[in-house]
N, C-alpha and C positions, 0 to 999 in steps of 0.2 A: 184607485180605480176611478176613472173619469165619471163624474156624475151624469145622469141622463140629461139630455138637452131639453130644456123647457120650451114652450111655444114662444115664438118671437113676439115681443110687445107690439101692439098696434100703434102705428104712427099717428099722432094727432093731426087734425085738419089744419091746413095753413090759415093764418089769420087773414082777414080782408085787407085789401090794399090800403096802405096808409095807416093801418092800425098796428099798434105795438103790443107785443105779448107782455102780460103782467107777470108771468112766471118764467123762471129759467128752466131750460131743459135739464133733466137729471143726467148726471154723468153715466156713460155707457159702462156696463159691467165688464170686468176683465174676462178674457178668454179662459175657460176652464173653471171659472167660479160657479158654484152651485146656485141655481135660481132660488129666490126667496119662496118658501112654501106658503101657499095661501092658508088662511085660518080655516079649520074645518067648520062645517056647518053646525050650528047649535052650540059652538064653543068659541069663546073669544080667543084671540091670538095671545093675549096676555092673561096670566092667571092671578094677577094682583087684585087687590080690593078695588071695586068699582069698575072692573073690566066689562066690556060690552061685546055681545055677539054680533054677527052680520046683520041681524034684524033690529039691533039697537037695544035689545033687552039686556039687563044686567045679569051676569052669570056668577053664581056663588063659587069661590075658589075651592079646590079639593082640600079636604082635611088631611092631617098627617096620617091617620089610619088608612084613608083611601089611597094616598100615595104609596104607602107600604104595601097595600094589597096589589096595586098595579105593578110595583117592582117585583113582588113575589111571583105574580102571574107571568111576567116577562122572563124571569129566571127559569120557571118550569117549562115554558115554551122553548127556550134556548137549549135546555137539556134534552127535551123530547125530540128536537129536530135533528139530533146527531146520532140517535141510537141505531139507525140503519146504515150508517156511513161505512161500516166495515164489512158489509156483505159483498161477496164477489161481484165485481162489475159496477158497484155503486160509485157515484161521483157526487161530490158536494157542489151545489150551485154557487158560482162565483158571486160575491157580494157580501151581504150581511152575514156575520158569523164565520168568515173565512179570514185567516191571517193575511195581512197585506203581503203580496208577493207570492203567496202559496197557491192562488187560484190558477186554473188553466185558462189561458186567454183564448178568445174566440178564434177559430181557425187552426189552433194547435192541437196536436194529439196528446192524450194523457201519457204520462211516463209508463213505459212497459218493462222497466227493470225490476229489481227485487223490491224496491220501495224502502221503507224505513226512514224517510226524510222527516217525519214527525214522530217524536218520542214523548210518551206521556207516562207519568208515574215517577215517584221520587227515586226509587232504586234504579229504574231504567235510565233516568237522566243522569244520575250520579255515575253509573257505569259507563255511559256514553262519554262523559268528561274524563274519567279515569283511564279508559282504554286508549284514547288519543288516536284511534285508527282512522277517523274521518273528521272533517272540519265542521264545527258547530257554528251556525250563523247567529242565533239568538235564543234567549231563554225567557219565558214568561212565567212570572210568579204571582199568585193571587195575594192580595193584600189582606191584612188583618187575620192571619192564620198563626197557629201555634209554631213557634220557632224551635223545631226539633233538630237533633244532631244531624240527621240526613240532609235536611233543608239547608242548614248552615254550611255543610260540606259542599253542597251544590253552589252556593253563592261564593264561597271562598275559592273553589276550583275555577269558577267562571271568571273571577277577578284575576286570578293568576294566569289564565289562558287568554285574557282580554276578550272574553265573550260578552256582548251586551246583555244585561239583565233588565227586563222591563217589568215593573210592578203594575198590575192591572186589577180591576175589580173582579170579584169571584164570578159575577154574571158574565163579564166579558171573556174570562178564561174559559168558562163552560161553553160559550158560543164558538170559541176556537177549537175546543176539544172534539175528538172523534170517539172517545170512550165515555162511558157513563160516570167514571170516577177517576179523573186525572190526578187526584191527590194534591191539587193546588199548584202544580208545576207541569210545564211542557216545554219542549225544546224543538227547534228546527235545525236540521243538519243536512248535509249532502246525502244522497242515496247510498245505500250499502254497495260495496264493490261486488261485481259479478265475476267470479273466477271461472276458469276453464275446467271442464270435466277431466281432461287429460292430466292437468296439474294436480287435482285432488286425488286422482287414482294412483299417483306416484309419490305423494307427499306423506311423510311419516308423521306420527303423532309427536307431541311435545316431549314425551319420554323416549323417543327413538324407536317405538314399536312400528310394525307395518301399518298401512293406512286402515282407518276404522271409519267407515262412512255410514250415513243414514239417508235413506231415500223415502219420500212419502208419495203415495199413490192416491190422489184424489181427496186429500184431507181438506175440507172446506171450512171447518170451524176454527176461527182465529184463536179462541181460547185454548183449544186442544193443541194447535200447532205451537203456540207460545210455551205451554207447559212441556210439550215434547222437546222443544229446543233447549229449554232450561235443564231438563234431565240429561239430554245428550251432551251438553257442554260439561256438566258435572261428571259424567261418566268417561270423559276423555275422547269423545268423537272428534275426528280431525276434519270432517267436511260433511256438508248436507247437500242433497240433490233435490231440487224442487221442479216440478213440471210447470211449463208456462200456462197451460190451459187446464180448466176444470179443477183448480186448486187455489187456495188462498195464498197470497204472497205476504210480505212483511208489512202488515198494517199497524196502526198505533195500538190496537188491541193485542196483536201478537207481541210487539216489543214490550208492552206492559206486563203481559203474562210471562214472558221470558225473563223479565227482571234483569236485563242487561246481557243475556247470553248471546244475543245476535251480534254483539260487538266483538266476540271472540271466536265465532264459528264461521269459517270460510264457507260460502254458499255459491251454488251455481244454478242457473235456470236452463232447463233442457227443453227442446221442442217436443220430444216424445220419450216417455220413460222406457218403453221396450227397447228402442234403439240405444238409449243410454246404458241399459243393462248389458247389451251386446258389447258395447265399447269397454265397459268395466271388466267383463269376462275376458276380453282380448288382452287387457292390461294385467291379467293375472289376479283379479280380485274375485273372491268367492261372493256370490250374491245369494242371500238367504231371505226368502219372503217369510212374513209372519202372518199366519192365518189359522183360525180355529179348526180348519179341515186339513191341517198339515200332515205330512207323511212321516215326520220325525218329531222327537221331543226337543224343545228348546234346551233342556238341561243335558242333552247328549250331543251338543254342538261341538264337534271335535276340531273344526277349522277356526274356532274363535281367536286363536293366537296368531293366525295368518292374516293376510290382507283380506278384509271382509266388508261387505255392505249389507246392512239390514234394511229391508223394505217393509214399510208399514202401510196397511191398506186403509181405505176410507172408512168413515164412521158408518157402521151398519152393513155396508156392501162388501167390505174386505178388499182383497186384491182383485184387480181386473183380470180378465181371462188371459190377455196377451202377456201381462206382467207375470202372472203366475206360471205360464208355460215357459218363460225364458229364465226364471230363477233356477239356480243350481239345485236348490232344495227349498221346501216349504216346511217351516217348523211351527209347532203349536205349543201353547202354554197349557199344561194340565190343570183343569178346573174341577174342584172337588165339591163345590157348593151347588145350589139350585140354579143360579144364573148361568147363562150359556156363553157370555162374553165379557170382556173387560173394555173399559174406555181406552181409546187409542193412545192417549197420553200415558195412562197407567201401564198398558201393555208394552209401550215403547220404553218406558223407564226400566221395567223389569228386564226386557231383552238387552238393553244397553249395558246394564250393570252385570248381567250374566256374562256377557263378552268380557267386560272389565275384570270380573272375578277370575275367569279362566286365564286371562293374560297375566294377571298378577301371580297366579299359581304357577304358570309356566316360567315366569321370570325368576321365581324363587328356586325352582328346581334346577335351573341352568347353572 
């Protein structure tokens, strides 16, 4: 990033006629070079012994304990400045704390795809390298951390794939990170590919079964979406439908919570979920909404072994009115305790594995 332009130095007055200047003019600074920062008031530019401030007074250099305190404070500020970066619509300010090349330049629009270009967490980064479904640009690893088996796998895979590995300080890594705990490693890659809804509606699962899709309606918590995607991938879901608006996309928190599941789940972004449901129904896919006010029991889902799409509602609100009206059926999970609802990721995991259980039973009976 080009450093900010400093004020132009004032040109000295011309010497009188016949007089020669006793000092040579300093060479001009190269274009693009950062201007020298002036020494702050009350503190000398040099911290060595005998340094002087602008007023001429001697300034005592910082002790080792004070330097450590300043470094700790900077690390806390770097970590605190990124906690809100995963909220829907949030954008990090280009400059300090942004990986070079990752900032959105002035005049350019932010990417509107699925996202996923920054992956954080050891398991998520390892699966990114193992899957090989998209190009990895570079990997950042914090120095002076325990050399675990997962971390060694990441380095070995990166070397084999000729991916640059850059070792940085823990404070610098935290300033790059957009999650609270990147586990000492993060990677930059190209964005996740955006599939067509028509293709997902006709693509069979890895085992050759009819399509098994998952759609989310207004899920805004990245941790919930990541956990939901992890359960969906383990249950054999063949595709995920995400709305473009009023829902979280694939942020670093999502990729970390999904622990690599985003690398194996084909996903599509749709302009509106109600119209996408109509398209799925026209393609022969049963669309089943999941809501606590459903008219059928999840464990009585007879169409589970056919082409099916489960629709999960938002946290607290459940399914929106239009989505609910366009589903073929709305199923509920019987709750026998005192609480009235499940977390969306827990409910989604239960629903996905119920569909898987019925499909495995149907396959055995054939």
